[in-house]
ROLOZA-329614 format. One record per residue (C-alpha): residue in one letter; x, y, z. Coordinates in nm, 3 decimals, decimal comma, padded with zeros to 5 digits. Example, Ala and Ser with C-alpha at 12.3 -4.5 7.8 and 13.67 -1.06 7.14 Angstrom:
res = A | px = 01,230 | py = -00,450 | pz = 00,780
res = S | px = 01,367 | py = -00,106 | pz = 00,714
end
This chain:
res = M | px = 00,003 | py = 00,007 | pz = -00,001
res = A | px = 00,155 | py = 00,341 | pz = -00,126
res = L | px = 00,157 | py = 00,634 | pz = 00,114
res = K | px = -00,051 | py = 00,923 | pz = 00,007
res = S | px = 00,052 | py = 01,256 | pz = 00,062
res = L | px = -00,050 | py = 01,476 | pz = 00,381
res = S | px = -00,377 | py = 01,618 | pz = 00,359
res = R | px = -00,458 | py = 01,956 | pz = 00,515
res = R | px = -00,708 | py = 01,805 | pz = 00,763
res = H | px = -00,425 | py = 01,566 | pz = 00,888
res = A | px = -00,159 | py = 01,843 | pz = 00,897
res = E | px = -00,386 | py = 02,071 | pz = 01,104
res = L | px = -00,460 | py = 01,805 | pz = 01,368
res = G | px = -00,081 | py = 01,716 | pz = 01,369
res = F | px = -00,014 | py = 02,076 | pz = 01,420
res = A | px = -00,288 | py = 02,125 | pz = 01,695
res = A | px = -00,133 | py = 01,813 | pz = 01,875
res = A | px = 00,202 | py = 01,959 | pz = 01,854
res = L | px = 00,073 | py = 02,299 | pz = 01,981
res = V | px = -00,093 | py = 02,140 | pz = 02,291
res = A | px = 00,219 | py = 01,916 | pz = 02,366
res = A | px = 00,443 | py = 02,227 | pz = 02,334
res = A | px = 00,205 | py = 02,432 | pz = 02,572
res = G | px = 00,207 | py = 02,127 | pz = 02,826
res = F | px = 00,589 | py = 02,110 | pz = 02,828
res = L | px = 00,642 | py = 02,494 | pz = 02,844
res = F | px = 00,395 | py = 02,507 | pz = 03,129
res = L | px = 00,601 | py = 02,246 | pz = 03,318
res = Q | px = 00,927 | py = 02,424 | pz = 03,244
res = A | px = 00,793 | py = 02,740 | pz = 03,383
res = A | px = 00,732 | py = 02,566 | pz = 03,718
res = D | px = 01,125 | py = 02,581 | pz = 03,775
res = Y | px = 01,129 | py = 02,962 | pz = 03,755
res = P | px = 01,140 | py = 03,119 | pz = 04,105
res = G | px = 00,869 | py = 03,326 | pz = 04,230
res = V | px = 00,615 | py = 03,488 | pz = 04,006
res = T | px = 00,856 | py = 03,513 | pz = 03,709
res = G | px = 00,692 | py = 03,201 | pz = 03,590
res = S | px = 00,346 | py = 03,341 | pz = 03,572
res = Y | px = 00,392 | py = 03,507 | pz = 03,242
res = P | px = 00,521 | py = 03,184 | pz = 03,066
res = R | px = 00,269 | py = 02,993 | pz = 03,222
res = T | px = -00,022 | py = 03,218 | pz = 03,082
res = L | px = 00,145 | py = 03,224 | pz = 02,746
res = S | px = 00,161 | py = 02,837 | pz = 02,747
res = V | px = -00,191 | py = 02,804 | pz = 02,862
res = L | px = -00,316 | py = 03,052 | pz = 02,577
res = L | px = -00,103 | py = 02,844 | pz = 02,330
res = G | px = -00,262 | py = 02,512 | pz = 02,473
res = I | px = -00,636 | py = 02,670 | pz = 02,401
res = G | px = -00,533 | py = 02,776 | pz = 02,066
res = G | px = -00,432 | py = 02,418 | pz = 01,994
res = L | px = -00,746 | py = 02,260 | pz = 02,159
res = L | px = -00,964 | py = 02,505 | pz = 01,954
res = T | px = -00,781 | py = 02,403 | pz = 01,633
res = V | px = -00,864 | py = 02,051 | pz = 01,701
res = V | px = -01,227 | py = 02,115 | pz = 01,771
res = R | px = -01,251 | py = 02,344 | pz = 01,476
res = T | px = -01,104 | py = 02,063 | pz = 01,246
res = L | px = -01,298 | py = 01,787 | pz = 01,403
res = R | px = -01,617 | py = 01,965 | pz = 01,361
res = Q | px = -01,595 | py = 02,041 | pz = 00,976
res = L | px = -01,903 | py = 01,880 | pz = 00,832
res = N | px = -01,762 | py = 01,744 | pz = 00,515
res = P | px = -01,391 | py = 01,700 | pz = 00,570
res = D | px = -01,220 | py = 01,691 | pz = 00,231
res = D | px = -00,921 | py = 01,458 | pz = 00,318
res = N | px = -00,795 | py = 01,466 | pz = -00,048
res = Q | px = -00,728 | py = 01,845 | pz = -00,031
res = P | px = -00,339 | py = 01,887 | pz = -00,043
res = L | px = -00,158 | py = 02,047 | pz = 00,230
res = F | px = 00,025 | py = 02,266 | pz = -00,023
res = E | px = -00,174 | py = 02,380 | pz = -00,346
res = R | px = 00,157 | py = 02,524 | pz = -00,478
res = P | px = 00,463 | py = 02,344 | pz = -00,331
res = G | px = 00,721 | py = 02,553 | pz = -00,521
res = R | px = 00,614 | py = 02,865 | pz = -00,365
res = V | px = 00,638 | py = 02,701 | pz = -00,010
res = Y | px = 00,976 | py = 02,592 | pz = -00,093
res = L | px = 01,056 | py = 02,930 | pz = -00,218
res = G | px = 00,931 | py = 03,073 | pz = 00,107
res = A | px = 01,159 | py = 02,823 | pz = 00,300
res = V | px = 01,482 | py = 02,925 | pz = 00,095
res = A | px = 01,398 | py = 03,296 | pz = 00,161
res = V | px = 01,372 | py = 03,227 | pz = 00,538
res = L | px = 01,694 | py = 03,030 | pz = 00,546
res = F | px = 01,872 | py = 03,319 | pz = 00,341
res = Y | px = 01,702 | py = 03,584 | pz = 00,592
res = V | px = 01,875 | py = 03,400 | pz = 00,881
res = A | px = 02,205 | py = 03,392 | pz = 00,741
res = A | px = 02,169 | py = 03,751 | pz = 00,601
res = V | px = 02,087 | py = 03,891 | pz = 00,962
res = S | px = 02,432 | py = 03,747 | pz = 01,092
res = Y | px = 02,620 | py = 03,945 | pz = 00,809
res = I | px = 02,416 | py = 04,241 | pz = 00,730
res = G | px = 02,222 | py = 04,302 | pz = 01,045
res = Y | px = 01,855 | py = 04,281 | pz = 01,136
res = L | px = 01,678 | py = 04,565 | pz = 00,976
res = I | px = 01,774 | py = 04,548 | pz = 00,625
res = P | px = 01,713 | py = 04,183 | pz = 00,573
res = S | px = 01,377 | py = 04,205 | pz = 00,742
res = L | px = 01,292 | py = 04,489 | pz = 00,511
res = I | px = 01,388 | py = 04,274 | pz = 00,224
res = L | px = 01,203 | py = 03,949 | pz = 00,342
res = G | px = 00,907 | py = 04,149 | pz = 00,448
res = I | px = 00,847 | py = 04,299 | pz = 00,099
res = A | px = 00,982 | py = 04,008 | pz = -00,113
res = L | px = 00,841 | py = 03,704 | pz = 00,047
res = P | px = 00,451 | py = 03,803 | pz = 00,018
res = Y | px = 00,535 | py = 03,907 | pz = -00,355
res = A | px = 00,697 | py = 03,565 | pz = -00,411
res = L | px = 00,401 | py = 03,387 | pz = -00,243
res = G | px = 00,156 | py = 03,571 | pz = -00,476
res = Y | px = 00,042 | py = 03,909 | pz = -00,278
res = R | px = 00,130 | py = 04,147 | pz = -00,571
res = T | px = 00,051 | py = 04,490 | pz = -00,375
res = L | px = 00,411 | py = 04,601 | pz = -00,304
res = R | px = 00,305 | py = 04,945 | pz = -00,170
res = H | px = 00,103 | py = 04,774 | pz = 00,109
res = S | px = 00,360 | py = 04,533 | pz = 00,180
res = A | px = 00,638 | py = 04,795 | pz = 00,202
res = L | px = 00,417 | py = 05,051 | pz = 00,423
res = V | px = 00,344 | py = 04,742 | pz = 00,659
res = V | px = 00,706 | py = 04,638 | pz = 00,677
res = T | px = 00,846 | py = 04,980 | pz = 00,732
res = A | px = 00,585 | py = 05,065 | pz = 00,998
res = T | px = 00,656 | py = 04,732 | pz = 01,175
res = L | px = 01,033 | py = 04,794 | pz = 01,170
res = A | px = 01,000 | py = 05,141 | pz = 01,291
res = F | px = 00,789 | py = 05,030 | pz = 01,589
res = I | px = 01,026 | py = 04,762 | pz = 01,681
res = V | px = 01,322 | py = 05,026 | pz = 01,658
res = L | px = 01,114 | py = 05,266 | pz = 01,878
res = V | px = 01,011 | py = 05,044 | pz = 02,138
res = F | px = 01,346 | py = 04,828 | pz = 02,174
res = V | px = 01,609 | py = 05,089 | pz = 02,071
res = V | px = 01,465 | py = 05,415 | pz = 02,196
res = A | px = 01,210 | py = 05,336 | pz = 02,472
res = L | px = 01,344 | py = 05,018 | pz = 02,627
res = Q | px = 01,705 | py = 05,113 | pz = 02,509
res = R | px = 01,758 | py = 04,731 | pz = 02,427
res = P | px = 02,000 | py = 04,648 | pz = 02,141
res = I | px = 01,900 | py = 04,486 | pz = 01,812
res = P | px = 02,143 | py = 04,298 | pz = 01,648
res = R | px = 02,417 | py = 04,495 | pz = 01,481
res = D | px = 02,316 | py = 04,661 | pz = 01,130
res = L | px = 02,467 | py = 04,842 | pz = 00,846
res = L | px = 02,213 | py = 05,114 | pz = 00,961
res = D | px = 02,375 | py = 05,152 | pz = 01,298
res = P | px = 02,492 | py = 05,502 | pz = 01,240
res = L | px = 02,126 | py = 05,583 | pz = 01,162
res = L | px = 02,027 | py = 05,405 | pz = 01,482
res = A | px = 02,279 | py = 05,592 | pz = 01,684
res = V | px = 02,097 | py = 05,934 | pz = 01,615
res = L | px = 01,775 | py = 05,786 | pz = 01,778
res = R | px = 01,951 | py = 05,677 | pz = 02,101
end
């Protein structure tokens, strides 16, 4: 008997089970934190577990599940996205955080079929500006070194 490809329904159930398992593991790990420092990670793990359980319920309640629906409709785009993320991780090490994030945030949606570059550029730029304002300016936390560090030094 040949194995058929993974259906979307099976993938959703598997992903939801992984979320619930991860939530349980993280909840137990947070118990080792001293005092109340474990309350925030425990809260996040409970929310993660609830999200996983809701996904299981939603998937199982589908009236006419299509077990033949493939997990990926366009596998080439999925592979392209995975390669882009790998290049992004490598680029952050060499170039810094901001420039690769801007490129990935604009190029990845375009490569995956979203053709409104203006919206992508606006959202990515606003998100990166927010990150810089919160972490660099307000919290005074460093972000990874970047080619734009001279510009960021003005904000500090």
